[in-house]
VOBA-1610 file (N, C-alpha, C; in pm, whole numbers, padded with zeros to 5 digits, always signed):
BEGIN
Ser+21636+02583+28976Ser+21749+02674+28969Ser+21736+02772+28855Asn+21649+02745+28757Asn+21626+02838+28645Asn+21554+02962+28691His+21563+03063+28605His+21493+03189+28635His+21343+03167+28628Pro+21273+03237+28712Pro+21125+03215+28714Pro+21061+03242+28579Lys+21100+03351+28506Lys+21038+03382+28377Lys+21066+03270+28277Gln+21193+03214+28280Gln+21226+03106+28188Gln+21141+02984+28216Arg+21119+02959+28349Arg+21038+02844+28386Arg+20896+02860+28335Arg+20844+02986+28342Arg+20706+03008+28294Arg+20698+02984+28142Thr+20803+03027+28067Thr+20802+03006+27922Thr+20805+02860+27886Glu+20892+02785+27960Glu+20900+02642+27931Glu+20771+02572+27964Asn+20711+02615+28075Asn+20581+02553+28109Asn+20477+02585+28002Lys+20481+02713+27954Lys+20382+02753+27851Lys+20404+02675+27721Thr+20535+02653+27689Thr+20565+02577+27567Thr+20520+02434+27582Asn+20538+02379+27699Asn+20499+02240+27722Asn+20350+02221+27716Thr+20280+02328+27752Thr+20133+02315+27754Thr+20070+02344+27619Met+20146+02404+27515Met+20089+02437+27383Met+20061+02310+27303Lys+19960+02314+27220Lys+19922+02200+27137Lys+19972+02224+26995Phe+20043+02126+26938Phe+20097+02136+26802Phe+20038+02026+26716Pro+20046+02045+26581Pro+19999+01938+26493Pro+20079+01812+26512Ser+20027+01704+26456Ser+20086+01573+26481Ser+20225+01559+26423Phe+20250+01634+26307Phe+20383+01621+26246Phe+20487+01707+26315Ile+20445+01795+26408Ile+20540+01877+26486Ile+20547+01817+26626Arg+20667+01787+26666Arg+20687+01726+26798Arg+20757+01823+26891Asn+20730+01809+27015Asn+20790+01894+27119Asn+20865+01805+27214Asp+20997+01802+27194Asp+21081+01717+27281Asp+21156+01804+27380His+21097+01815+27499His+21159+01889+27610His+21198+02030+27569Gly+21106+02105+27507Gly+21128+02246+27475Gly+21186+02270+27339Lys+21218+02169+27261Lys+21272+02185+27127Lys+21169+02136+27026Leu+21133+02227+26932Leu+21035+02191+26829Leu+21108+02124+26714Ser+21043+02020+26656Ser+21101+01949+26542Ser+20990+01910+26447Val+21024+01905+26319Val+20929+01866+26215Val+20983+01741+26151Phe+20904+01634+26167Phe+20947+01503+26118Phe+21088+01469+26166Gly+21117+01510+26284Gly+21244+01477+26345Gly+21355+01576+26321Phe+21329+01681+26238Phe+21431+01781+26211Phe+21403+01904+26296Asp+21515+01969+26336Asp+21501+02088+26421Asp+21433+02199+26340Leu+21331+02264+26397Leu+21252+02368+26328Leu+21339+02487+26292Lys+21428+02530+26380Lys+21512+02646+26352Lys+21604+02619+26234Leu+21656+02495+26229Leu+21744+02461+26119Leu+21669+02463+25986Leu+21548+02411+25987Leu+21466+02412+25864Leu+21436+02554+25817Ile+21407+02642+25911Ile+21376+02782+25873Ile+21499+02847+25812Ser+21617+02820+25870Ser+21741+02880+25818Ser+21766+02831+25675Ile+21745+02700+25652Ile+21767+02646+25517Ile+21672+02710+25416Ile+21543+02727+25454Ile+21442+02787+25363Ile+21480+02930+25329Leu+21520+03009+25427Leu+21557+03149+25403Leu+21678+03158+25309Ala+21779+03068+25333Ala+21898+03072+25247Ala+21862+03036+25102Thr+21777+02936+25087Thr+21737+02896+24951Thr+21660+03008+24878Thr+21569+03072+24952Thr+21490+03182+24892Thr+21579+03296+24849Thr+21675+03334+24934Thr+21765+03444+24901Thr+21848+03413+24777Thr+21898+03288+24771Thr+21978+03249+24655Thr+21895+03252+24526Gly+21769+03206+24533Gly+21681+03207+24414Gly+21654+03347+24364Ile+21630+03441+24458Ile+21603+03579+24418Ile+21723+03639+24349Phe+21842+03613+24403Phe+21966+03667+24346Phe+21987+03614+24204Leu+21969+03481+24189Leu+21988+03422+24058Leu+21888+03476+23955Phe+21763+03495+23997Phe+21659+03547+23908Phe+21693+03689+23862Ser+21738+03773+23952Ser+21773+03911+23918Ser+21891+03915+23823Tyr+21990+03831+23846Tyr+22110+03830+23763Tyr+22075+03784+23620Thr+21995+03680+23612Thr+21955+03628+23480Thr+21875+03731+23401Arg+21786+03804+23468Arg+21702+03904+23400Arg+21787+04019+23345Ser+21889+04063+23421Ser+21976+04171+23374Ser+22057+04126+23252Asp+22100+03998+23250Asp+22174+03948+23133Asp+22087+03946+23009Val+21959+03905+23028Val+21866+03903+22913Val+21847+04043+22855Lys+21834+04143+22943Lys+21817+04281+22897Lys+21938+04327+22818Lys+22056+04291+22866Lys+22177+04332+22795Lys+22184+04269+22657Leu+22148+04141+22649Leu+22149+04073+22519Leu+22051+04138+22422Lys+21931+04173+22470Lys+21832+04238+22385Lys+21881+04374+22337Gly+21945+04448+22428Gly+21998+04578+22389Gly+22105+04566+22284Lys+22187+04460+22292Lys+22290+04439+22192Lys+22231+04408+22057Asp+22126+04325+22055Asp+22059+04293+21928Asp+22000+04416+21865Ser+21934+04501+21943Ser+21873+04621+21888Ser+21978+04717+21836Asp+22097+04720+21901Asp+22204+04808+21853Asp+22252+04763+21716Asp+22251+04628+21693Asp+22296+04578+21564Asp+22198+04615+21453Asp+22064+04626+21482Asp+21963+04650+21379Asp+21943+04797+21350Thr+21938+04884+21446Thr+21904+05025+21428Thr+22012+05113+21487Asp+22013+05235+21435Asp+22107+05335+21485Asp+22026+05440+21558Val+22024+05435+21690Val+21944+05525+21771Val+22023+05650+21799Thr+21964+05764+21774Thr+22036+05889+21794Thr+22046+05924+21940Asp+21940+05899+22016Asp+21946+05922+22160Asp+21851+05825+22228Lys+21840+05838+22360Lys+21759+05743+22435Lys+21611+05756+22403Gly+21569+05873+22369Gly+21426+05892+22342Gly+21389+05870+22198Asp+21485+05873+22108Asp+21456+05860+21966Asp+21505+05725+21917Lys+21414+05640+21876Lys+21448+05507+21828Lys+21419+05493+21679Thr+21425+05604+21606Thr+21400+05600+21463Thr+21523+05550+21391Pro+21511+05449+21304Pro+21629+05396+21234Pro+21689+05501+21144Lys+21818+05503+21140Lys+21890+05595+21053Lys+21918+05525+20921Thr+21915+05600+20815Thr+21952+05545+20686Thr+22102+05538+20674Thr+22148+05439+20600Thr+22292+05419+20587Thr+22354+05531+20505Asn+22272+05591+20410Asn+22325+05697+20327Asn+22291+05830+20390Ser+22391+05901+20437Ser+22369+06029+20503Ser+22382+06146+20408Thr+22403+06119+20277Thr+22418+06228+20180Thr+22282+06290+20151Pro+22267+06421+20165Pro+22136+06484+20139Pro+22099+06475+19993Asp+21963+06471+19966Asp+21912+06462+19829Asp+21916+06600+19766Thr+22002+06615+19670Thr+22017+06746+19604Thr+21949+06751+19468Thr+21858+06651+19439Thr+21790+06649+19308Thr+21693+06764+19300Pro+21702+06850+19201Pro+21610+06966+19192Pro+21470+06920+19158Pro+21366+06994+19202Pro+21228+06957+19169Pro+21203+06966+19020Pro+21106+06886+18969Pro+21080+06888+18824Pro+21029+07022+18779Val+21087+07070+18673Val+21048+07199+18618Val+20941+07176+18512Pro+20824+07244+18520Pro+20720+07224+18419Pro+20767+07262+18281Asn+20717+07185+18186Asn+20754+07209+18047Asn+20694+07341+18001Ser+20777+07431+17961Ser+20729+07564+17920Ser+20643+07554+17794Ala+20677+07459+17706Ala+20598+07445+17583Ala+20457+07398+17614Glu+20443+07298+17705Glu+20311+07250+17743Glu+20231+07359+17813Ser+20298+07434+17900Ser+20228+07541+17973Ser+20177+07647+17878Ser+20259+07687+17783Ser+20217+07789+17688Ser+20104+07737+17599Ala+20110+07608+17562Ala+20003+07551+17478Ala+19872+07548+17554Ser+19877+07511+17685Ser+19756+07508+17766Ser+19697+07647+17781Thr+19784+07746+17804Thr+19737+07884+17819Thr+19675+07933+17690Glu+19738+07900+17578Glu+19686+07943+17447Glu+19549+07880+17420Lys+19535+07752+17455Lys+19406+07685+17435Lys+19299+07747+17522Ser+19332+07779+17648Ser+19235+07842+17737Ser+19192+07979+17684Asp+19288+08054+17630Asp+19254+08185+17575Asp+19162+08172+17454Lys+19187+08069+17371Lys+19101+08049+17255Lys+18958+08014+17296Val+18945+07931+17399Val+18812+07894+17447Val+18738+08015+17500Lys+18810+08099+17577Lys+18747+08220+17631Lys+18705+08313+17519Ala+18790+08329+17420Ala+18756+08416+17307Ala+18637+08361+17229Phe+18633+08229+17215Phe+18521+08165+17145Phe+18389+08190+17216His+18386+08169+17347His+18263+08193+17423His+18224+08341+17423Lys+18322+08428+17423Lys+18292+08571+17420Lys+18228+08610+17288Gln+18276+08552+17178Gln+18216+08580+17047Gln+18069+08538+17044Ile+18040+08420+17100Ile+17902+08372+17102Ile+17815+08464+17189Glu+17867+08501+17304Glu+17790+08590+17393Glu+17765+08726+17328Asp+17864+08778+17259Asp+17846+08907+17191Asp+17739+08898+17083Ala+17743+08790+17003Ala+17642+08773+16898Ala+17502+08758+16959Asp+17493+08683+17070Asp+17364+08665+17136Asp+17311+08798+17191Lys+17399+08878+17250Lys+17357+09008+17304Lys+17311+09101+17193Arg+17382+09102+17081Arg+17340+09187+16969Arg+17205+09143+16914Gly+17183+09009+16909Gly+17054+08960+16862Gly+16940+09003+16952Lys+16960+08995+17082Lys+16855+09037+17176Lys+16830+09188+17167Ala+16935+09264+17143Ala+16918+09409+17128Ala+16836+09441+17003Phe+16862+09370+16892Phe+16783+09390+16770Phe+16639+09346+16791Phe+16618+09242+16870Phe+16482+09197+16898Phe+16403+09305+16973Lys+16468+09368+17072Lys+16401+09475+17145Lys+16370+09594+17056Ala+16455+09615+16956Ala+16431+09724+16860Ala+16337+09682+16748Lys+16283+09558+16754Lys+16189+09504+16656Lys+16251+09491+16517Glu+16382+09473+16513Glu+16450+09445+16387Glu+16477+09294+16385Tyr+16374+09220+16351Tyr+16375+09075+16370Tyr+16473+09003+16278Leu+16485+09047+16153Leu+16576+08979+16062Leu+16722+09000+16102Lys+16755+09119+16152Lys+16891+09142+16200Lys+16919+09058+16324Ala+16817+09045+16409Ala+16834+08958+16526Ala+16856+08814+16484Ala+16779+08767+16385Ala+16796+08630+16336Ala+16937+08610+16277Ala+16989+08713+16211Ala+17124+08703+16155Ala+17229+08689+16266Cys+17209+08759+16378Cys+17304+08748+16491Cys+17299+08609+16552Phe+17178+08554+16566Phe+17168+08418+16621Phe+17229+08315+16524Thr+17215+08340+16395Thr+17278+08252+16296Thr+17429+08258+16307Glu+17483+08379+16331Glu+17628+08394+16349Glu+17678+08312+16467Ala+17605+08317+16578Ala+17644+08240+16696Ala+17638+08090+16669Leu+17534+08045+16598Leu+17522+07903+16565Leu+17632+07857+16471Asp+17672+07945+16378Asp+17781+07910+16286Asp+17913+07895+16362Leu+17935+07979+16462Leu+18057+07968+16543Leu+18061+07834+16616Ile+17947+07793+16669Ile+17942+07664+16739Ile+17964+07549+16643Glu+17906+07558+16525Glu+17920+07449+16428Glu+18064+07437+16378Glu+18131+07552+16360Glu+18271+07549+16315Glu+18363+07490+16421Ser+18333+07512+16548Ser+18420+07464+16656Ser+18389+07321+16698Thr+18279+07266+16646Thr+18238+07130+16684Thr+18271+07035+16570Pro+18330+06919+16601Pro+18358+06821+16495Pro+18232+06783+16420Gln+18248+06756+16292Gln+18132+06726+16207Gln+18056+06604+16256Ser+18127+06506+16317Ser+18063+06382+16361Ser+17971+06404+16479Thr+17992+06516+16551Thr+17910+06540+16669Thr+17791+06628+16640Thr+17772+06671+16516Thr+17659+06757+16484Thr+17554+06679+16407Ser+17520+06561+16457Ser+17419+06478+16393Ser+17283+06542+16410Ser+17187+06495+16330Ser+17054+06557+16332Ser+16988+06546+16467Ala+17010+06437+16536Ala+16949+06421+16668Ala+17032+06484+16778Gly+17157+06522+16750Gly+17241+06584+16850Gly+17272+06493+16967Ala+17279+06363+16939Ala+17296+06266+17048Ala+17432+06277+17115Thr+17535+06316+17035Thr+17670+06320+17090Thr+17716+06461+17125Leu+17628+06558+17122Leu+17665+06694+17159Leu+17690+06703+17308Asn+17787+06789+17343Asn+17810+06818+17484Asn+17684+06879+17543Pro+17642+06841+17666Pro+17516+06893+17722Pro+17506+07045+17722Ser+17615+07113+17762Ser+17610+07259+17766Ser+17600+07318+17626Val+17675+07260+17530Val+17668+07306+17392Val+17530+07277+17333Lys+17476+07160+17366Lys+17342+07123+17318Lys+17237+07222+17366Arg+17243+07260+17493Arg+17147+07356+17547Arg+17163+07492+17480Gln+17288+07529+17451Gln+17313+07657+17384Gln+17257+07656+17243Val+17275+07544+17172Val+17222+07533+17036Val+17069+07539+17037Ile+17006+07473+17133Ile+16861+07474+17143Ile+16810+07617+17165Thr+16874+07689+17257Thr+16829+07826+17288Thr+16845+07918+17168Leu+16960+07913+17103Leu+16984+08002+16989Leu+16892+07968+16872Thr+16872+07839+16846Thr+16784+07799+16736Thr+16639+07839+16764Asn+16595+07822+16888Asn+16459+07860+16924Asn+16440+08011+16910Asn+16541+08088+16953Asn+16531+08235+16941Asn+16527+08277+16794Arg+16607+08210+16711Arg+16605+08245+16568Arg+16470+08211+16505Gly+16412+08096+16545Gly+16279+08063+16494Gly+16175+08164+16535Ala+16188+08216+16658Ala+16094+08320+16703Ala+16109+08447+16621Met+16232+08480+16583Met+16253+08599+16500Met+16192+08581+16361Tyr+16207+08460+16304Tyr+16146+08434+16173Tyr+15993+08439+16183Glu+15939+08393+16295Glu+15793+08400+16312Glu+15746+08546+16320Lys+15822+08627+16394Lys+15785+08770+16403Lys+15795+08836+16265Ala+15900+08804+16191Ala+15916+08863+16058Ala+15813+08809+15961Glu+15763+08688+15984Glu+15666+08624+15895Glu+15532+08696+15897Val+15499+08764+16007Val+15369+08831+16018Val+15353+08936+15910Gly+15458+09011+15884Gly+15449+09114+15779Gly+15529+09080+15657Gly+15565+08952+15643Gly+15654+08914+15533Gly+15587+08834+15425Ala+15454+08841+15412Ala+15383+08764+15309Ala+15406+08827+15172Gly+15419+08742+15074Gly+15441+08789+14939Gly+15309+08828+14872Ala+15319+08852+14742Ala+15200+08895+14668Ala+15095+08786+14664Asp+15136+08661+14667Asp+15040+08551+14661Asp+14990+08511+14800Gly+15026+08586+14902Gly+14979+08557+15037Gly+15057+08451+15109Val+15162+08395+15047Val+15242+08292+15108Val+15353+08357+15190Ser+15371+08311+15310Ser+15472+08368+15398Ser+15612+08341+15344Val+15698+08441+15359Val+15835+08428+15310Val+15922+08353+15410Tyr+15900+08372+15540Tyr+15988+08318+15643Tyr+15927+08201+15721Ala+15806+08157+15682Ala+15741+08049+15756Ala+15823+07920+15750Asp+15873+07888+15631Asp+15950+07764+15618Asp+16078+07768+15701Leu+16143+07883+15707Leu+16263+07896+15788Leu+16231+07876+15937Ala+16119+07932+15979Ala+16078+07916+16119Ala+16044+07771+16150Leu+15977+07703+16055Leu+15942+07563+16076Leu+16066+07474+16082Val+16166+07505+16002Val+16291+07429+16006Val+16357+07441+16144Asp+16356+07564+16198Asp+16415+07583+16331Asp+16334+07511+16439Cys+16202+07512+16425Cys+16118+07440+16522Cys+16147+07290+16519Asp+16159+07235+16399Asp+16189+07092+16388Asp+16328+07060+16444Arg+16422+07149+16422Arg+16558+07127+16475Arg+16556+07126+16628Val+16483+07218+16688Val+16473+07223+16835Val+16406+07097+16888Leu+16300+07051+16822Leu+16229+06932+16867Leu+16312+06805+16849Glu+16403+06804+16752Glu+16494+06691+16738Glu+16589+06682+16857Leu+16632+06798+16907Leu+16724+06802+17020Leu+16652+06787+17153Asp+16529+06835+17160Asp+16450+06828+17285Asp+16304+06806+17247Val+16260+06681+17255Val+16125+06647+17210Val+16018+06710+17298Gly+16051+06747+17420Gly+15953+06806+17510Gly+15953+06957+17512His+16014+07020+17412His+16021+07167+17407His+15884+07221+17364Ser+15804+07262+17460Ser+15666+07304+17431Ser+15661+07434+17352Lys+15752+07528+17377Lys+15749+07656+17307Lys+15768+07636+17156Ala+15864+07550+17120Ala+15888+07526+16978Ala+15768+07458+16913Arg+15702+07366+16986Arg+15587+07296+16928Arg+15468+07389+16913Leu+15446+07476+17010Leu+15336+07573+16998Leu+15363+07673+16886Arg+15489+07711+16869Arg+15523+07801+16759Arg+15497+07733+16625Lys+15532+07608+16616Lys+15506+07533+16493Lys+15357+07526+16464Leu+15276+07507+16568Leu+15130+07503+16551Leu+15079+07636+16497Arg+15125+07746+16551Arg+15080+07878+16505Arg+15118+07902+16359Ile+15241+07864+16323Ile+15286+07888+16186Ile+15207+07801+16087Leu+15182+07676+16123Leu+15105+07588+16034Leu+14963+07640+16016Glu+14905+07690+16123Glu+14770+07748+16111Glu+14771+07871+16021Ser+14875+07955+16035Ser+14881+08075+15951Ser+14900+08040+15805Cys+14957+07923+15777Cys+14977+07878+15638Cys+14863+07787+15590Ser+14757+07772+15672Ser+14640+07689+15639Ser+14678+07543+15615Arg+14777+07497+15686Arg+14819+07356+15677Arg+14754+07282+15795Trp+14622+07259+15780Trp+14541+07214+15893Trp+14575+07071+15938Asn+14597+06985+15844Asn+14628+06846+15881Asn+14756+06836+15964Glu+14859+06908+15922Glu+14984+06909+15998Glu+14965+06975+16135Ala+14882+07077+16138Ala+14855+07143+16265Ala+14784+07049+16362Leu+14693+06964+16308Leu+14624+06868+16394Leu+14723+06765+16451Val+14821+06725+16373Val+14924+06632+16423Val+15001+06695+16539Val+15033+06824+16526Val+15104+06894+16633Val+15017+06901+16758Val+14887+06927+16740Val+14796+06932+16855Val+14791+06797+16926Cys+14784+06690+16850Cys+14782+06556+16911Cys+14911+06530+16989Ala+15024+06573+16933Ala+15151+06556+17004Ala+15153+06634+17134Leu+15100+06755+17132Leu+15093+06837+17254Leu+15003+06772+17359Gln+14889+06721+17314Gln+14796+06659+17407Gln+14855+06531+17469Leu+14920+06450+17387Leu+14981+06327+17439Leu+15090+06359+17541Arg+15171+06459+17511Arg+15276+06499+17605Arg+15216+06551+17734Phe+15109+06628+17721Phe+15040+06682+17838Phe+14984+06569+17925Met+14922+06470+17863Met+14867+06358+17940Met+14976+06275+18007Gln+15090+06262+17941Gln+15201+06187+18001Gln+15260+06260+18121Asp+15277+06391+18107Asp+15337+06469+18216Asp+15243+06485+18335Asn+15112+06483+18312Asn+15016+06506+18420Asn+14930+06383+18446Arg+14987+06266+18424Arg+14912+06142+18436Arg+14856+06124+18577Asp+14937+06147+18679Asp+14893+06126+18817Asp+14783+06225+18856Lys+14798+06351+18817Lys+14696+06452+18850Lys+14564+06421+18781Leu+14572+06379+18655Leu+14449+06346+18582Leu+14381+06223+18643Arg+14461+06127+18690Arg+14403+06008+18751Arg+14330+06043+18882Met+14384+06137+18957Met+14322+06178+19084Met+14213+06281+19067Gly+14189+06324+18941Gly+14082+06420+18917Gly+14119+06564+18945Ile+14246+06593+18955Ile+14290+06731+18980Ile+14282+06808+18849Pro+14213+06921+18846Pro+14200+06997+18721Pro+14334+07056+18677Val+14369+07033+18551Val+14493+07084+18493Val+14460+07148+18359Gln+14516+07266+18335Gln+14489+07338+18211Gln+14565+07274+18096Pro+14496+07224+17993Pro+14566+07162+17880Pro+14638+07267+17796Pro+14737+07227+17720Pro+14812+07324+17640Pro+14731+07380+17523Val+14635+07301+17474Val+14552+07345+17361Val+14406+07337+17405Pro+14329+07444+17395Pro+14188+07439+17435Pro+14105+07356+17338Gln+13991+07310+17385Gln+13903+07229+17302Gln+13855+07305+17179Ser+13838+07435+17193Ser+13791+07516+17080Ser+13891+07513+16964Lys+14020+07504+16999Lys+14122+07498+16893Lys+14107+07368+16812Ile+14083+07258+16881Ile+14066+07130+16812Ile+13941+07133+16723Glu+13833+07192+16774Glu+13710+07201+16696Glu+13729+07288+16572Asp+13806+07397+16587Asp+13833+07482+16470Asp+13913+07407+16363Leu+14011+07330+16408Leu+14090+07254+16312Leu+14005+07150+16240Met+13922+07080+16316Met+13835+06979+16255Met+13736+07044+16158Ala+13692+07165+16191Ala+13600+07235+16101Ala+13667+07267+15967His+13798+07289+15969His+13869+07313+15844His+13903+07183+15772Ile+13925+07078+15848Ile+13973+06952+15789Ile+13859+06870+15729Leu+13748+06858+15804Leu+13641+06767+15762Leu+13582+06800+15625Pro+13544+06924+15596Pro+13488+06950+15462Pro+13582+06910+15350Asn+13708+06940+15367Asn+13806+06904+15263Asn+13821+06753+15252Glu+13822+06685+15368Glu+13834+06539+15366Glu+13713+06475+15300Ile+13593+06527+15331Ile+13472+06472+15268Ile+13474+06493+15117Glu+13517+06613+15078Glu+13524+06642+14935Glu+13624+06550+14865Gln+13739+06531+14925Gln+13840+06444+14866Gln+13791+06299+14860Thr+13718+06256+14961Thr+13667+06119+14963Thr+13563+06097+14853Met+13476+06197+14836Met+13373+06185+14733Met+13437+06182+14594Lys+13539+06261+14573Lys+13607+06259+14444Lys+13671+06123+14418Arg+13731+06067+14521Arg+13795+05937+14504Arg+13692+05828+14473Leu+13577+05837+14542Leu+13471+05739+14515Leu+13417+05752+14373Ala+13407+05878+14326Ala+13358+05900+14188Ala+13456+05842+14086Glu+13581+05859+14110Glu+13681+05802+14019Glu+13676+05650+14019Glu+13660+05593+14137Glu+13653+05447+14145Glu+13526+05395+14077Asn+13417+05475+14084Asn+13292+05434+14020Asn+13307+05434+13869Lys+13381+05531+13820Lys+13403+05536+13675Lys+13482+05415+13629Gln+13573+05373+13710Gln+13656+05258+13674Gln+13593+05125+13713Glu+13471+05129+13764Glu+13395+05011+13806Glu+13472+04927+13909Thr+13543+04999+13990Thr+13616+04929+14099Thr+13567+04977+14235Leu+13441+05027+14235Leu+13386+05079+14360Leu+13367+04965+14460Arg+13422+04983+14576Arg+13407+04881+14679Arg+13267+04884+14737Lys+13216+04768+14773Lys+13082+04760+14830Lys+13081+04821+14969Leu+12973+04896+14994Leu+12957+04955+15127Leu+12908+04849+15225Pro+12931+04868+15353Pro+12881+04771+15453Pro+12729+04765+15449Asn+12675+04649+15487Asn+12529+04634+15489Asn+12471+04709+15608Pro+12337+04732+15611Pro+12274+04809+15719Pro+12298+04750+15858Tyr+12303+04616+15871Tyr+12325+04556+16002Tyr+12463+04594+16057Thr+12563+04587+15971Thr+12699+04622+16015Thr+12707+04768+16056Ile+12638+04855+15980Ile+12639+04998+16014Ile+12568+05022+16146Ser+12454+04954+16169Ser+12381+04974+16295Ser+12462+04923+16414Gln+12530+04811+16397Gln+12613+04760+16506Gln+12730+04854+16536Leu+12785+04914+16432Leu+12893+05009+16453Leu+12844+05131+16529Leu+12726+05179+16492Leu+12672+05297+16561Leu+12639+05265+16707Lys+12589+05145+16733Lys+12554+05106+16869Lys+12679+05092+16959Ser+12794+05073+16897Ser+12915+05058+16978Ser+12959+05189+17041Phe+12908+05303+16990Phe+12942+05432+17049Phe+12856+05456+17172Ser+12916+05521+17272Ser+12844+05546+17397Ser+12729+05646+17379Gly+12738+05731+17277Gly+12633+05831+17256Gly+12524+05786+17160Tyr+12514+05655+17134Tyr+12417+05606+17036Tyr+12274+05638+17079Asn+12241+05611+17206Asn+12104+05636+17253Asn+12070+05784+17247Thr+12169+05868+17279Thr+12144+06013+17271Thr+12118+06055+17128Trp+12195+06000+17036Trp+12174+06034+16895Trp+12034+05990+16848Met+11994+05870+16887Met+11865+05818+16843Met+11749+05899+16900Ser+11760+05936+17029Ser+11652+06017+17089Ser+11646+06155+17026Ser+11766+06212+16995Ser+11768+06343+16930Ser+11710+06334+16790Ala+11742+06227+16721Ala+11687+06209+16586Ala+11535+06191+16590Ala+11486+06118+16693Ala+11342+06097+16706Ala+11271+06229+16735Arg+11330+06312+16821Arg+11267+06441+16851Arg+11264+06529+16727Gly+11373+06526+16651Gly+11377+06607+16529Gly+11273+06561+16429Lys+11251+06429+16419Lys+11151+06376+16324Lys+11011+06414+16367Ser+10983+06407+16497Ser+10849+06442+16547Ser+10824+06590+16530Glu+10927+06671+16552Glu+10908+06816+16537Glu+10884+06852+16391Ser+10951+06785+16298Ser+10929+06813+16158Ser+10790+06766+16112Ala+10741+06657+16175Ala+10606+06610+16140Ala+10502+06709+16186Cys+10521+06774+16299Cys+10427+06874+16347Cys+10430+06996+16257
//
């Protein structure tokens, strides 16, 4: 009596295979004995209720958080969450005004420094102008004026002989002015000899050379000037000391080049050393002989080394064989 389509559906349902926990009792599906439609309705109702409760709880939490933030900060608008200060009174404290007395003192000090440096520069320029005009003593006086200005402006404790505590720029200025003054004394010394042939300005030039070398031990110009002045005064022994100092400095500065065999021009030529020794040796021999004669008179003459000691000393020199062969040739030539 049922409709044909309904009969086909029921037949199709009867023929479907379900899991063991789902039963099919005459067209009604059940799970563990419960109607499937009823179970689905219960699940949907439970899910809907859970979603509603979750949404409501979340909105309450947001409101509580917003209330807490309102208590802590004062937000001006929705986009600005910068806390406001409780004191809304603007700061009317005026900016600090610089002390006029300190400013004027600083300006006055700066002006004094500028004036001081200008005085030194003017004296230096006048000295160089006198040098070009070959008025060497006037040039030396200008350099002395500049040095006196520096000495007056520098505390006495900082002008030690070695210049260890001098300001680097001031130290360099003192070295330059002193070296220039020494050069002027050297120029004036050429025509400044007295009646006895002794130079009038040599000692002044030597003092300036020593002062420069105290401040800068490697100042080659001052050392070479000292060598020239000592030679002009026939102070050969002192000149030889200066030559040795120049040579030692030269070897120290060019140590690597000399080790590699690179030719380097020495500051003093070999001929200069030979000339100095030619002046020194005769005087030294004469002085030695006089001393020996005096000791002989007093019967305190020391015994000379024996021939064996002398021969061993001579053999220790690398040129001993050359000396002996040269002496043998000279003896044979004299015999002929």
